[in-house]
GUDO-419406 format. One record per residue (C-alpha): z negated, x, y negated. Coordinates in steps of 0.001 Angstrom, whole numbers, plus 500000, padded with zeros to 6 digits. Layout:
<rs>
ZXY
...
</rs>
This chain:
<rs>
869310823382782079
871559825005780023
874120821857780111
871250819923779190
870327822607776221
873272821536774773
873493818288775331
870265818483773495
871401820415770483
874409818268769669
872578815117769730
870489816845767697
872709818216765091
874804814404765317
871635812544764032
870493815162761632
874299814586760715
873503810538760265
870319810918758960
872251813027755576
873676810473754929
870693808195754659
869081808102751659
865428809492751737
862086808173750014
859100810995749427
854955810467750261
852651813143748666
849939813433750141
846052815896749581
845899815643745377
845209813928742159
847452811252740700
847659814259737622
849457816520739893
851298813493741863
852659812314739389
854115816157738273
855018817115741350
857596814162741913
858993815375738866
859721818889739902
861467816784743224
863954817845744287
865222814397745114
864735812611741163
864577808524741416
867556807166739657
867654806381736363
867045802743736045
867415799761732821
865210796950733796
864352797706737847
868974798781738634
869993801911738851
873055800858736967
873922804858736735
874199804718740681
876228801907740956
878624803302738231
878837806924740725
879935804543743946
882365802409742241
883628805070741187
883256807243744933
885441804004746254
888072804651744304
888807808044744233
891602808269745957
891848813049746478
895129812329748741
896419809607746101
895975812311743325
897492815216745069
900694813110745650
900946812604741984
900609816157741013
903899816973743099
905604813593741902
903797815370738113
905890818844739153
909687816714740518
909520814964737703
908850817749735065
911108820069737023
914434817767736143
913285817045732492
912559820646732260
916074821729733647
917750819091731579
916354820265728477
918995822301726518
917205824543724105
913694826383724574
911751824558722413
911989821187724564
911454823427728329
908816824664726553
906957821879725516
907873819567728439
906245822813730895
902573821947727886
902902818460729101
903163818979732824
900333821448733125
898582819306730796
898038816607732427
898153818394736500
894678820526734649
893813817260734531
894753815631737859
892612818707738912
890108818307737165
889773814728738733
889699816236742192
886875818650741731
884947815985739606
885931812767740075
886611809805738164
885805808846735178
883157806413736493
881789809386738716
881728811006735697
879236808689734105
877313808270736558
874462809921738265
875346810781742296
873288809550744838
870825812319746698
870852811436750928
868528813699752938
868968817368753509
866481819700754908
866886822160753332
865865820104750220
862982819861751807
862021822996753399
863024823772748829
860452821169747297
858048822549749716
858207825983747944
858932823754744679
855454822014745289
853246825953745874
854731827652742819
854036824954740523
850163824595742540
849617828442742608
850679827914738907
847636825518738046
845479827941739981
844877826305743114
845957830257744358
845854829593748172
847704825926748261
849193825040751734
851968822878752251
854073820950754825
855886818232755167
856805815407758394
859908813496758228
860108810348759887
864016808761760516
864425805474760155
867093803145760424
867958803468756571
865962805982755229
865066808964755959
860787809471754718
858841813070754163
855294812810753878
854016815985752721
850459817090753473
849827819445750858
845711821127750856
844601822040747330
841895824139748486
840321826517746215
840348826258742630
840388830324741293
839025830663737312
838790833883735243
836380835756735273
836839838788733302
839249840538730729
839677843411729530
842243845686727697
844138849087729204
846422850496725859
846248854517724986
847055853754721593
844427853039719261
845623851480716230
847702848767718787
844652848617720903
842098847842717649
844707845383716350
843999843257719574
840580843790719798
840348842260716120
842119838864716924
840421838505720360
838641835091719264
842919834137719433
843593834926723382
844432832007725021
843563833566728765
839295832984727959
836451833678730342
835714830567732348
838417828879732477
841181827664735021
844131829815735477
847147828773734071
850237830780734740
851513829343731365
848231830139729792
849653834642730804
853269833246729091
851516832431726395
849389834754726135
852636837746726166
854529836069723485
850675835768721318
851068839889721695
854483839768721398
854544837678718056
851448839307716861
852768843299717253
856048842206715739
854424841165712197
852522843905712543
855680846607711869
855891847312715443
860033846057715824
860839847381719374
858433845461721339
859092843321723464
858233841607726819
859143844606728959
856235846576727121
853151843848728027
851866842726731121
848959841650732933
847191842766735909
845501840672737974
842255842323741025
841427838165742936
838608837613744870
838836835493747543
834979835839748239
834523833755744658
837535832335744035
837848834581741195
839971836708738826
839732839924736635
842070840026734383
843219843812732311
845596843120729419
847872846302729833
850620847714726750
852857850456727502
855063850997724626
856659854175724886
854797857429722183
858681857388720524
858624853903719704
855202853791719030
855476853922715254
854640851163712831
858714850455711241
858870848997707888
861931847876706219
864978850610704593
867303847750703392
867505843841703201
871149843371703338
872377839768701874
876251838185703342
877553835308701404
881042835955701719
882822833369703983
886507834250706343
888071832855703859
886709835298701283
888185838404702673
891464836417703928
892260835869699568
892567839350698641
892611836898695006
888250837519695279
886526840573694629
883503841254697093
881111843007695036
877855844543696140
874634844072694014
870792844338693447
868437841775693243
865081842618692898
865474844826695463
868327842971697715
871649843889698644
873842840947697800
877584840747699089
879060838245697003
882590837006696233
881468836781692625
879023836303689168
878920832618690227
875707833187692854
872505833039691239
870806836114693134
867612835529691033
866874832642692564
868059832899695984
865917836608696114
862858834498695170
863686831849698256
863333835178700662
860109837337701178
861495839961702841
861741843265701036
861881847503701691
859292849895701918
857509846236703836
856230846862707130
858216844442709748
857218841102710413
858590838907712314
857457835728711016
858645836109707710
862353836787709362
861757832918710460
860199831757707357
863463833408705669
864920831078708036
863699827880707197
863744828243703782
867569828840703937
867589825966706075
865562823475703422
867893824823700265
870583822307702011
873284825301700739
874525827399703465
876273825733706658
875590828740708747
872550831735708614
871584833969711326
869133837638710916
870527840481712341
867171843314712233
869470846276713225
868047849897713485
870941852624711812
870103855795710226
866656856339711549
866091853484709401
865798850061709744
868661847081708529
868021843564707897
870816841398707574
871295837810706264
874494835860706639
873923833242704620
878149831492705002
877405829369702329
879034825260702282
882272824800700126
881035823956696515
882568820356695794
882318818515698907
883360814765699384
881366812260701947
882343808806702854
880048806478704213
879846803014705545
876490800833705768
875722797165706001
875323794492708489
876587790969709530
874815787886710212
876077786089713389
879812787359712716
879873784782709816
882069786567707555
880325784866704311
877483786865705589
878749790169705296
877466792503703802
879026795694704027
878799798619701806
881010801559701542
879527804981699533
881215807855698205
878905810364697626
880446814616695833
877263816789695942
877914819864694224
876377822901694652
874616825734693231
874146823898690194
871852825442687463
870413828255690734
870831826348693349
870715822884692715
872730820674694277
874042817122692367
875032814646693992
876879811605692546
876708808787694395
879893805839693411
879088802853696233
880410799250696709
878465796252698364
879630792601699361
876720789777699150
875860786698698718
873302784553698405
873122780482697696
873391780678693174
871253777258692652
869118775057694962
871853772147694785
874164774695696674
874984773842700243
878344777070700197
876935780673699927
879007782255697120
879846786185698345
880163788440695187
880096792302694790
877482794883693431
878772798360691724
876281801820691902
876677804548690489
874024806803690299
873246810573689858
870949812957691476
869547815977690793
868139818253692941
866828822432693037
864156823893695548
861641824962693607
859232823259690147
861036822274687159
857505822691685073
855862825913682993
854345828027685176
854413832176685322
856827833752688185
853762834994689808
852630831113690419
856150830282691508
856587833138693938
853305831519695535
854384827673695492
857727829135697725
854892828728700531
854751825353700219
858884824499700178
858907822892696360
861548820925695627
862217818850692061
864274815596692106
865980814090688916
867689810586689872
869251808093687311
870734805289688841
872732802074687502
874195798494689140
876010795984688470
875613792530689606
877837789296688514
878314786027690111
879770782477688056
876478781725686802
875069784870685272
875553788387686263
872542791702686256
872605794995685327
869624797696686252
869400801005685281
866416803163687230
865390806579686103
862715808953688479
861533812546688724
859785813600692090
858210816982693010
858135817144697022
856581819874698787
854812819702702305
852446822919704101
852419822235707977
852668818481709264
851887817055706039
855241816135703347
853694815353699927
856914813122697263
854838813231693645
856666810878690860
855111811501687865
856777809636685871
859026805935686984
861059803308684927
863196800504685622
865333798295683230
866404795434684657
868429792669681772
869740790042683197
872659787772681414
873592783840681490
877322783450682194
876964779444682591
875114777401680406
875652773936681974
874447775469685272
871506776995684438
868890774654684750
870005774555688378
868604778834688964
864957779555688530
866866782940686468
864323786066685456
863714787540682556
864708791463681286
862544793198682557
861509797020681621
858734798526684237
857375802186684682
855548803542687792
853271806819688994
853011807037692539
852344809611696091
853798809113699155
852091811485701790
853492811612705276
851878813170708416
854059813806710951
854014814941715396
854268819413714848
858026820129715477
857843824021715789
861525824351715555
862801821175713606
865362823302711970
867074824183715343
867139821028716224
867704817957712832
868615815358714797
865519814846716582
863585812214715624
859881812924715225
857556811906717940
855135810138716043
854902809487711574
852635808220709135
853353807346705747
849973805909702835
851723805815699492
850309804635696758
851688803845693422
850836802259689949
852973799919687558
853411799064684122
851550802224682929
853346804051680581
854510801471678501
851072799956677600
849995803849676610
853319804560674829
852796800217673429
856315799750674074
855820796675673944
855433796556670067
859345798683670852
861750796463672628
862124792220672141
858817789886673004
861847787985676308
860923791060678422
858778790888681152
856455793705681151
854528794020685198
851285796262685963
850425796080689736
848632798296692513
850822799388695064
849623800451699080
852197801320701933
851429802867704482
853704803115708122
853152804552711120
855680804795714251
855728806106717888
858251806984720137
856784807831723745
859752809556726554
858628807876729488
862473809991730937
865324811927729860
867620808245729214
864447805680728525
862029805357725172
859442802905723693
859680803289719902
856639801162718159
856447800619714657
853664799237711931
854145798410708552
850937797160706315
852203796840702361
850015794888700003
850985795422695874
848544793281693262
848150792560689389
846199794963687821
844239791711686777
843918788619687493
846467787910684755
849124790856685040
852123790422687434
853810792749689995
857778793070689720
859380791134692356
861272794423693246
858232795601694226
857291792000696494
857735792057700386
859899790070701857
860474789470705839
863186788437707933
866923790186709173
867710794270710714
864323796029710824
862252793741710148
861394790053712874
865466789737713727
865376786308715129
865509785573710887
867706786126708689
866141788059705515
863898785202703235
864249782985705645
860288782246706358
857258783498704659
855575783908702493
852679782210704841
853601778357706160
855586778001703640
858632775651705130
860464774526701368
863650775372699787
865140778830701049
867512778813698729
865480780246696286
864387783699696081
860785783477698371
858681786825698298
855044788216699368
852665789888698665
851297791599700861
852782792636703993
851755793221708323
855391793431710267
854907795113714246
858028795858715743
858287796597719834
861890798393721255
862422799692724803
865914801969724428
867363803465727444
870474804837727582
872863803044730093
876647805285730255
877919807666727628
877209806822724061
876130802397724889
872497802192724786
870244798856725943
867787797818724313
864711794859724458
862527794287721355
859989792056720130
859434791452716028
856160789724714840
854734790153711073
855115787663707539
854220787806703927
851834786383701996
850828785098698765
847214786898697088
847952785588693602
845302782137693175
847376780079691485
850502780271694556
850862776794697488
847940777124699463
850634777413702529
851100780795700975
848225781674700852
846424784977702842
843442782763704646
841253783249707386
843570782203710177
846147784313708980
847291784710712204
848440781494712873
851072781949710058
852517785096711926
856676784974712730
857540786074716855
860999786653717564
862423788594720598
865649789775721965
868354792393724110
870670794237721874
873170797071722868
874014800639720332
876891802927719935
874687805870719590
877408808837718706
874599812123718752
872341810155716557
874715810608713581
876003807407714478
874205803734715697
875766800489716258
873539798374716157
874431794893717674
871005792517718495
870212788814720134
867220788095718724
865681784646719731
862908783055717401
859835782050720081
857393781331717312
858321779966713646
855068780519710994
853848776959711059
853099776945714089
855673773560715641
856679773805718515
860636775051718810
862848772383719467
865235774391720861
866334778358720449
869025779456717649
869629782843718172
870416784935715495
872904788123716051
872539790846713980
874864793635713818
874191796821711778
874656800761711703
871492802370712594
868705802044713918
866072798873712596
863154801876712601
</rs>
């Protein structure tokens, strides 16, 4: 009898050992689709990341595992020790010995790391999960805790395991039973001012009578109460003093909730701010004895600065904390956001601390270097053709603390461009475009307003920028000079950011070099243009945006309106400038929408739509060519190069500039992380431009069956994404439908190599 039992036990153990090497399949029964999807996400057995249905990361791990020989690595460690022992003995100088020892230790450390964590392929891949009865038991607890947190407090979870030849199937049977609801709420607080404060904000409570019990609601309610007390001077209030007591009624399936706040009598008083100390020094300032550190007082704030050059008045305006005010946690967070947005400090830390029975708030803001030089690379290439290589190099010098907290950016750029100079030309001609731009930005409004009004406007994060630029382009037939300037006011409110440009001016002056070939070229006339415009951008709510500067918004809607040609008519510039100058008057509207759907941690579906329209103010007015729309290229319909299609059904000579007054564009792209920094993408682009003028050819005009003139393209690509700071994109796009509607005789793919995501 005993022998039979032992044999059965050994057989069961061998069976479990064999099953432990098998993959697992999970089935959940008894809950609705919403809870079922959530339970699958909480399960220990997460599905492997896939690209086009292929578990590439799993295959990488298995490939690396097949080549991971621990005994071989141990032998390599022994060989390294023996080889370097000989070199160390032969070394004469002590410095040479230490060098060999350091290299030996570095090599051995690398080998031991490979033993513990696998080779590079294993670390890049995803380890397969196999059946383990302990994992199944843990999953039952995880599922039970999840359903308890959703209000099903009497849930039952059981499981059944079926062992098959190549897979283990685990079925979880879930009985949610009853959903418990909140029957009543009450407060249990001995301190009268706190009780009255919470009662006055009762409507903001997240635990409401009649609502289902949700564990997360109680977590959020605790945080709300702590933040409310912290904003009214209760400095030492934290999680240990705020909790809830719940009485369950199994008969009625309800819960009676009591909110309890038990702050000790010694710390229950409201705390006022005694001092605010702002430290603007760096470690380099302390190490440099030639830099005298100074302590100054400005607007009741104590500043520790290395010199007299700091704009303390402007900086104090950005800090809403003042001695004598009650402690307010929200103002501390607001201070952090304001200091972060002015882009003057490399790091910011705020520490409230009780010293000598008074509250002292230390703000340490480490400033950037006053002058910083940065090199930026950009551009794109079409079909790897060097004649269509469009690189751009920018040298950007940032000078901080100019005129207060202002920043002066001086940018010099060199860009390589190509074009067909004349209609009769058969080859692309490359030329270099030079640019010089200066931009001054200050975190306040530059306007005549009283100081009190400026302090009120700080809540809207105001900023003013003055932008002046010059560009010069030269080719064998003509040269072009352009000077532009703009004044911009920016501010934001909750999820909406605004930009108002009360004045923009562009002076465009082309000049003929070769008179013999100018007849073959439609040269733009010199022009003078002024405009006024505004942009409103609505983004998804991101409460901690300043902590995650690299994160992209989930969705964004932008609306821009621009009126051109207003000031030159009011100021009678037509009478001052030569008659050869061209003047424009137009109205331009742009609407854009972007959205990113995160399916998994490695899979994102990004899409964008654009609508743009530019039209003359009257039938006699024209739209400036720079304000018109072009289709094609990176960020547009990638199956064609820039201005190779449109407007409308136009299929004429593409060696001349062809733009439209109306733009409709849509892009959708599926992005999947493959391994390391490498990402894959599948995309589909659709769009075109049209002319709105009645004098334009009929093929270019926007008509009733406009959808027939859409250009459609799609393809795939690879991206090298280095922490969202530098993204190199290579896209292979195929034209699927020409704007003319004619069938494509053969696929002519276009390869785009560019820096940065297309959208």
